[in-house]
N, C-alpha and C positions, 0 to 999 in steps of 0.2 A: 655546570649546573647551577651554581649563585653568581658566577661573576660577569654573565652578561648585565645584572644589574648596579655595576660599578664601572661600566664602561662609558668613556664620553664625559664625565663630571669635569664641570669647568673648576671644580677645588674648591668650592666656595664651602664653607659648615653646613649654610641650608641643602646646597646638593647631596651633600655627603649622607646628612639626617634624612634624607625623600629617600636615597638609594637605599641605606640600611633599612629604613621603615619596611619598603616595599618588598626587600629580600626577606627579612623576618617574618614580615606577613605571610611570603611564601612560604616559607616553611613551618610557621605553624599551622597553616590550612592543609598541609600537607601535598604541598606542590613543588616541585613536578611530579605527576601520578606515573608519567611512563620516561623512559630513557631509553632510546635506539631498539625501540618496538616490544620493551621489557617492561612489565611492572616494578615500579622503584619501591626498596622496603623502606620502612622507617630509618633503620639502619643506616642503609645507604643514604640517606637524605642527611641524617646525623652526620657522618663524616665528610660529605659533600660542604656543607655548611660550614662545621667550625674548621676545616681546614683551607676554605676558600682564602686565597694569600689577600684579597682586599683589605681582611678586620686587621691586619698589622700596619694598614697605612693609617685606617679610619681615626678622624678625630674624636675626643671624648663625648661630644655633642650626641654621638651615633648612641651611646648606650644610656642617653637621658630618655628616649620615648619608649612608649609602652611596648612595641613589638618585640624591640630588640631586649628589652628587661625580661619580657615571658620569653622570649629564647632563651635566654642563660637560664631560667628556671629549667628549662628543657636540659639543656646542657646539664648541671646541676643532679637530673633525674634520673639520665643514663649510666651507663658504666661505660662501653666500650671505646668510645673517642675520648680522645683526652687532646689539650692542647694548651700546656702548663705557660707556655709565654705569653699568649695571648690572656690568660687569665691575669697574669703579673702586671701586664699593659693595663689590665682596666683597671685592678685593683690598685694601681698608684695613681691613674687620671680620674677614674670615677668609682671609689669605693661602695657610694650606697647603692649601686648595680649589682653589683656581687652581694651586698647586704641582702637586698631585697630579694634576689635569686635563690640564696642560700635559705634564708626563711620558707618562700613560698616551696621548696623541693621537699620539704622535711628531712634535710640532712641532719637534723637533732636526733633524729632515730635512725638514725643510719650509718651509724661508726665505724662500718666496716666497709665502707664505699671508697673506693679510691678517686672521689671525687673530697673526703676528708684527707687525705694526705697531701693533695694539691692543695688545701686550704690551710694546714698546717705549715705548709712552705712560705705564703704569701705572708703570713706573720712575720716575716724578718723584713718585709718591705712594706708594712702597712701597719699601723697600729690599732686601725679600725680592724683589720683582719685577725691581729693576735688576739685582741679583745673578744670578738667572734667567735676563735678558736677556744677559749676558756668558756664561755656560756654554752657553747655546744657540749661540751665538756662535760661540764654539770649535767644539762639535760640528759647527758649518755649514760651518766652513772646512775642517776634515777632510774632512768628507763631499765638498764638490765638489772636493779635491784626489783623493779616490780615483774619482770620476764621470768627472773630466777624464782622468783614466789608464786608466780602460775605455775610454773614446770614443776616446782616442788609438789604442788598441791593437786596436780594431775596425777601424781604417781600412782598413790593408791585407788585410783580410778580406769588405768589402762585397760586392765582385766575384763571391764563390764563389755559387755555389749551394748549396741546404740539403744536398742530398746530398752534394757535394765536403767540407761542414765535417763529418758526418757520419763522412766517411771518415777525414779529418785528426784526429778524436777517436777513433776506432779505432786509428790509426795510434799516436797519443800510449799510447793507454791499453795497446797491448803492448810499447811499447818501455818505459814507466815503470811501470806498474802491475801489469799480470798475474803479472810472476815475483813482487812482494810479496803479492799476494791468494791464489797458492797455498802459499807457504810460510810453513806451519803454522808454525813455531818463530818468525814473525816477526810473527804477528799479536796484537800486543796492542792496548792500549785506544787508545794514541797513534796504531799504523798504521791502527787502523779507522778512528780520528775524520778522519784525513789523508786514507783514500779516501775518504770520506764527503763530505769540504769537496770534492774534485776531482769528483766525482759530482755537489755542487749547482753547481757551475760551469761544467760540460758544460751542464746543464739550464737555466740561465741564459741563456747563449751561444747555445745553439740556439734558445732561447724569442725572443733577439733575433733572430736569422736568420729565426725564423718570423713576425715582426711586420712583416718587409720584403719578404716572400716574396710573390710574386704567384702566381693559381692554376695558371698554365703552368708555371713552374718548379718545380711540386710534381707534374707527371707524369714517371715515369720509363718510359724505354725502355733497350734493349741499346745502340742509339746512346751516350743520356745517360751510363751508366753505363760505356761502354768507354771516355768520351772523359775521364773522372775518375779513372778507373783508370789511363790512360796517362799522365796528367798526375801525379798524386800517389802512386801505389801501384808503378808500374813503375819509378820512380827507386830505390825504397828495395829493392826485389826484384833488381834488376840490383846492387844494392852499389856503388852510384856514390858516391864522396866529398863530391859538391856536396849541402847540405842547402837544398833547396826555400825558399824567404821564406815561403810560407806556413805551414808547421810551425813556424819560428822564431816567426812571429807567432801562432798558436796558443799555441805555450806561455808566449809575454808576456801575452797575453789571461786565459789561465786563471791566472796567478800575481793577475795585478791582480782579476779576478773573486774569486779564494780572497780577496785582503786587503778589498778593498770587504765580501764577505760577511763576515769577522770581525770586521771593524769593526762591522759591522750588530748582529751575535749578540752581540759581545764587550763593546762599548762603549754604541751606541745602546740595544738591547734591555735592556741590564743597567741601564741609567739610567732608560729608561722603566718596568721592570716587575720589576726586583730590589729589593723593600724590605730586604733584606739587608745593602745597601751605601749609600754614599751618596758622590756625585763632590763633591770640593772643589777649589774654584779656587787656583792657586798661580800668581798672576800668567798668565800664558796655557798654563798646563799643568793639566791637571785629573788629579785624584789619588785614589785610589778606598780610602776607609776601610768597613771592615766594622763595620755596626751590629749585626747577628741572624746568630749563626751558625746557630740552627734554620732561619730561613727560607733560607737558601744551600744548607743540607743537604738541602732538602725534592726539590728538584729532581733532586737525584743520586740521592737515596734510591728516587726514582719509577722513575729509569731502571735501577737494578738490580732493582726489583722484575719490570721486564719482561723482562730478562736471564732473569732467573730463572722465569718463567711459560712463555718459548719452552723452556726444560728441562723445565718442567712437561708442559706436552701433547705433547714426544717423549717423555718416560717413558711417558705414558698411551697412545700409539699403539706405543711397542714391546712394552708388555703385551699390546695391542689382537691384534700383530700375531702374538706367539708363541701365543696362542688360537686362530688363524684358518688354516683350513685352507692359504693362502697360504704359511705358513712352512715348508712343505714340498714346495714345488712349486718347481720354476726358472720364472724370470721371463727370457724373452728368451735371447740366444745365452747359452753357457755362459761365454763370456768377458766377457760383459756382469751377469753375473748378481748380483754384488754392488754392483754400480751401480743396477741396477735394483730390487732388493729395500730399498736404503735411498730411493731416489724413492716407493716404494711406501709406507714407512714415512712418510716427510716429508708425503705426499698425506694417508694416515691422521691425522695431528699435525692438520693445517691443518682437514679436516673435523672433527673433535672440537672443535676452538676456534669454528669457526663455527657450526656446530649449536647445542652445548652454551651458548654464551656469545652470538652473536648472531642466532641463531633462523634461520639459515639453512635451508632444507628440501633434500631430496633433490636437488632439480633449483631450476636458475637459468634467467634468460633472456640471451640476446643484445641489442644495442642494437637488432635488428631486433623483437624480441619471440618470437624461437625457443628453445623449452625444451631445455637441455644437462643431462645428469647431472652434479650438483656434484663428484662422486668421480673421473668421468672427465677433467674439465675439470682437475680439481688433479693428478690422474697425470701428464696430458698436458704440465701445466707444468715439473713435477718433472723427468720424462723428457727434455724438451726442455733442462733445465738440464743435468742428468747428463749428458748427450749432449757438449754444448757443452764441459766441462768436462772428459771421459774424451778427446774426439777432437779438438779443438782447442785448449784451452788447456794441458792436462796434455801433450798432445803438442810442441806449441810450446817449454814451460818446458824439455823433455828436450832438445830441438835447440838451446834456447839454452845448454844446458849444455855440449853437445857441441862446438858453434861458436864460444860465446864473442862470436857477434855476433848482435845482433838482428834486421839484415836477411838475413842467410843462415838464419836461424831461420824466418823468416816463406817464405823461397824456398824451402826445403826442405817445411816445411808444406804449401803449395801444389802443391808437386811428389807429395806422399804423396796428394791429394786427387785430382789428376789420375791416379796410376797406380791410383787404388782406384775406378775407374769413372767419372771425369770429376765428382769431388764437390768441391763448394766447400769450400775449406779457408783461406779470406781472414779479413783483420780484421774483416770485413764481409761478411755474406751476402745473396744476393736470390735471388726465385725469383718466377714466377706463381702465384695463388691455386691454381689444376689442379694444378701441381707441388707446390704445398705440402701439400695436401688429400690428394696420392697420399703423401707420405712420411711423415705422420700416422695413416694409416689401421692400419700396424701396433700402432699407441699405443691402439687401441681394441676390441681383441680383448676378448670377452667370453663365457660362456656360451650367451649367445644369438646372437650374431655371430661364431664362431669365427674368418672372415675379416677380420674387423674391419669397419667400415662407413664409407662415403664421406660419408656424411648427417650421420652424428655427428662426424666430421673435420671436415666444415667447420664444423659449429656450434660444437668446440670454438676452431677457429681465428677465428672471428668472435667470440666471447667475448672472446680475449686479443688482438685486434686494435684498433689504433687508427688516427682517419681524420686523418692530418697536414696534410688539405686542409680540414678543418674546424677543427684544431687554429691552424693558419694565420690563420682567418678569426678567430678567438678572438682571438689574440694582436694581431691587425690593432686590434681591438677596445680596445687597452689595460686587459685584465684585470688586477687588482690580484693582485701578486705572491701574497700569500698563498690567492690565488683560482684559481690557475693548477692545472690538472692536472698530476699529474707525468708526465713523457713517456715514463718508464721502467716505469710498473706495469703498461703491456700490452706485451709485448716484441715483436710484431708489427707494426712500422709500414707503415701502407699507404701508397703512392705512388701513388693511382690503381689499376692492375693489378697492381703491383709490389709486393711483400711483402720488406721489407728488416728484419735482425737484427741484434744488436750480441751476437758470441760474448764479449767480457771483459766485459758486464754480466748478460746472462742466464745464465750459467755460475756465477755468486758472488751474485746478488744474495736477498734473503730474500723467496721465494716465499709464505710465509704472509703477511707483510705486504703484498705487491702484493695477493694474492687479497683480505686483508679490505679495502683500500683500494680497490679495485676494486669490489667488491659495495657497501661502506658509503658509501663518498665520491661516487665517478663515478656508481654505478650509484641514485642516490637517487630516480630517477624509473620503475626498474624495476618493473613491476606486481606484484612479491611483495614488494616493501618493506613495504607497511603489514600483512603477514600476518607476517612475518620479529619487526617489533616485538610484535605480537603474540604471537608462540611464544615470545619471550624470557621474559615474562611467566609466561606457560604452564609453560615448562620451568622458571623458577625456583620457581613454587607447586609443582610435582611434586616438585622435589628437598627442599624444605620439609616435604612431607607425609609423603614417603619417612621423615622423622625424628621423625615425630609428631606435627609440627604441624597445627592445624585451619585450613585454608586459605580464604579468601573472596578471588575474581576480580575486578577490575571492579565493585566496589561503588559504587553511584551514591548518595550522601547526601541525605534530603530537601531538597529544594529551598527557603528560605524567599523572602519579596518582594524582601530585602534582603540577601540572601548564596546564590552558587551555587559550593558547595565543588569540584565537580567530580568525576569520574569518579577513586575510590583503583586503582589500579594492582593492589595485594596487602597483603592483611590475614592475618596471620596470627596462632595463640597455641599457647601451651604453657606448662604449670606456673604459670599466672599473668601469663606475657609475653604481652605483644601489639605486633608488629612492624607499622608502619604503611610500606609500601614505597613513593617515586614512584622509577619504575625508565625511565633514560635508556639509549637507546644513540646510539654515534656511531663514529669511526674514531680511529685512533691521528694521534699529534701532533710536531711534531719541536720546537718550539721555547716558550720561554717566554711568546713574543708569542700563539700558538696557544693556549696554555694557558690565559693571562689572559682572551683573548676567550671562551672554554668557561667559566671560572670565571663571568666577567662578565655574560655570557646564560644560556644553557643552564641554570648550576648555579645561579644568584641565581634565576632564576625559579621553578625548583625547589623553591629552599629556601621561597620565600615562597606556594606551592600547597600544599606539606607543611604548610606552618602552617595554611593553612584547614582540610586535611585531617584532620589528628591531632585537631583540635576537632572536628570531626564526630563523628569516631570515638568521640573522649570523651564526646561528648554522648549518641552512640546509646547506646552500653553502659552510659552512668548510667541510660537509660530502664528502665522495669520490665519484666521478661522478659513481664508479664501485657498487653503490648500488641500482643499478635498481631495482626494484620490491622488496627491501628489508621491503620496510615501515616505514625505520629511518628516512629518510628525503625527502621522496616522496610528500607528502601530499595527497591532495584526489586524484589528478590525474593519481599517480600510476607510474610518471617517477619525478626524482630527478628535484630539482628547478633549482640548476645550468645549466641542459642540457635545462631545457624550455626556460629559459633565453642565451642559448648560452654561457656561462661563463666558462671561468679556475675560479679554486677553490681559486686562492690564487690572492694578488695584488689588492683587488675591495676596492674600495672608496662606504661605505655604508652608506646613509642618510636616515632619517625621517622627512618629513613634514606633518601637518596637512594643509590640504588642504579645506578651508573653501569658501562657496559661498558667505558669507556677508565680508566687508571689517573692522569691528571693531577688534583691536587688532593687526593691521598686522604687521605683523614680529614680532612680541613678542614670547617668549620662554615658554614653557608648558613642565615639565618635561626634559626640556634640548632639546625640538624641536621646531622649527622653525614654525610658524603658517603663512600660505601665501595664499593669496586670489587665487579662482578659474579664476578668470579673468585675474589678472596678468599673468598665468601661459600660458593662452590661449593664450594672445597678446605674450606675451615670444616665442612661438611655432609657432604664426604665422609670428612675426618680421614686425609688422605693429604700432609700437607705433606712429609715426607719424600721425595717426587718433585720438591720445588723444591730440595733439596739434593744431587741426583745429580751426581758431578763428571763430567759429560756435557762442559761447556765447558771442562774441564782445571780447573777450580776444585776446592780440595780441600772434602770435607765437613766441617762443621762438629763440633764436641765434641757429641757422644753419651753421655757418660758418665751424666749425668743422667737419661737417658731422658725428656727433654721433649718429643722429635719422635715418639718411639713412639705417642704418642697427645694430642690435645688434650683428652682429657676422660678422666682416669684414673680417676675415682669414678663413669662414664657419663653418658651423654648428657642433658642438661636444657637447659630453655628459658634458664634461669639463667644454666649456664654458657655456652653459646651465646653469649650477650650479652656474657659477661663474655671472650669468645675474640675478637670481632669488635672491642670498644672498647677493649681492650688491644693491637691488634695481635700477638694470637701467632702467627698464621699466619706473619708476617714474622720472626720472631725468628729473630736469626743473619743476617739478608741485610741 
């Protein structure tokens, strides 16, 4: 399967390195996909690659390449295939390749892996391997201690139903989190990080409960709800002095889970994926030494960019709202107008980002394939948050300030709901689907449907609902942590015919992020996903054309017997500058581990693709314009590429960029090509960087005395200056 890559070598190190890179790249890309007319499985590829006889003859230079090292990561990540003789050979001649692969494979938290036994054996032939084994032992011991503590804390909660656990988490949120979430003065970075850590722990705890819940326990009815309320909520509302042991147990489990997650993110993932530091063993203790400040700063800097992009799109939405008829209309009841107006602006913000960056159309589909108007779905989500924040969270905080006791505040909140027409004002709300649809109709009012539409309301509800029976089946299947869907990205939790909502979460969560991941991560199988990807390329092409670039979309280079460069997403030219763009669309990530996986798969592959495509474009442009119709350099359109771009053949500056809808690995290079965020390019083309610096989030605007933010193009727009703006990261100046 992989032997042909090593045939007919001239024996030089360069030839071996090229063959190893080609073989490893094919392996990483899942090739070959078929063998003897049958689909090739991943396990078959693992066996074929690691048992290829050529590896035992390969010189050390073969393990210096990126693809070969990533292949080693895959070796240490799988279990069935073993080749200890090859590992010993690599450990002796190129130990740094083993060190890299062991770190990236997270072997530090897989002490029972067969690969650990192989690594232990390597300690006898390599001092580096012996030291690595000691470091992994320290990590393994620390990991087991934290896992044991989480397991101990889970014990008292094992008998609870999932709904009971949801109720307990809601009580904990109202007691400890809601007052902080709504106190603007305390919303510093540390406070937000702590809140996110608790949310993450609650997600993990609920996923654990899902994994042990049978389908029968996931069917909610009024009786089951009543029993849970009587057992867990009634004592709080009655203000009894006794604290039920389940609440104490949940607090302990949350603390233990937060500690486990912090260890994984700050220690394990730092060891595995942060090349800006190294762990040094001092006896039985590991100390962190910083070795590259710039690498460490990159992750934080990308996080700041995301925050400012949030401001940018909100500013764009405010401008769009001010120019629309809605700016002078009352939205809803007079007392709710300002909150509803803000919800409208936020929905505009998310629609702008989804349509301009992610190619989402005017409508999306539910899991059942029913169409939903995008803006109506976004507005309903924002109005839902505004309702919970105003009528439940803010009201609760006001009662808390008045009574000084969270139980009394909850009781008064519940009483308010009862007096307002028997409305549910509890830490957790529920209703049947028909009732929920009826409540949502008022949010679907349009000129076409002045009374609202039950059909539209039902589809919006379905779009934002998650089936917890289906999630339980996935949890019981043992889905890897990084592959688990976020339980809270869809705020309506479906338990059979009953829908549950969590006001403490839905009232404060980032609906823009939820919408993006709902569509781009959970909705990968939506029928419109492929059309959205094509629309991303078309939208970017239109933005470039508006700035005077000649644009060719989806150009197919001429195929040869030995090479097929594949379709080129975008080629644009102006002022002698030719940009070859490889466009990738994805979702938001949270961790260095996820960012590295994106870099080592999607972006690595994009760099290799772009290398072939840039070469094909350069070759086509070098052909004479007289080859019209010859088929040699015309591509599928039948017209020479230079002619389609309005270019002379000589003196061109051809550059390749990977354009990605995510911010991860911003301005890093893959196969020599820069990765740039799509939003950065759009902002540079619009020349409105000032919106990144508006102090909406409480941050002061940067010093503008030099006028640098007035325009990125003080001497006028040109292809050369645009190139300079992007490659110098001028868009992010001051961030």
